[in-house]
Steps between C-alpha positions, in 0.01 A plus 500: 500500500471869568712756306650621829626150575648458150668838527650397836622168358647657188682766704639229731636316193653829392664552834654151479658574158596863581841398639596355160488848339254635247627311198443166666210586726251602228534182295516297825171641625332448165625144477387416849146633442478320169615168650321497835192717472171354388384648163205663677739674742713626211191625323393697806835654572537604132155653511606692808810620316274616211288691748805697617684244715451691827713348774737309279874559538674639187697182426180294541322725254777462251509119552125480441523702184772257381286203598212637304708541186626136528151357565348685203755368246390208288 
């Protein structure tokens, strides 16, 4: 799947959770991506974040950073 498609999908998830407010949206986005995205998709979107995250909405960026810290814990 292309990075552009993953960015679009992640931002759509972000828009869904946006109405819940920042404090609920960020963990909601991270949890949704963790539960429903294939590991290869998560790897690609995290690599895109590492490369600057162009095109990702701010709450999505924060959620992905949260997701990375959870996935790297033993």
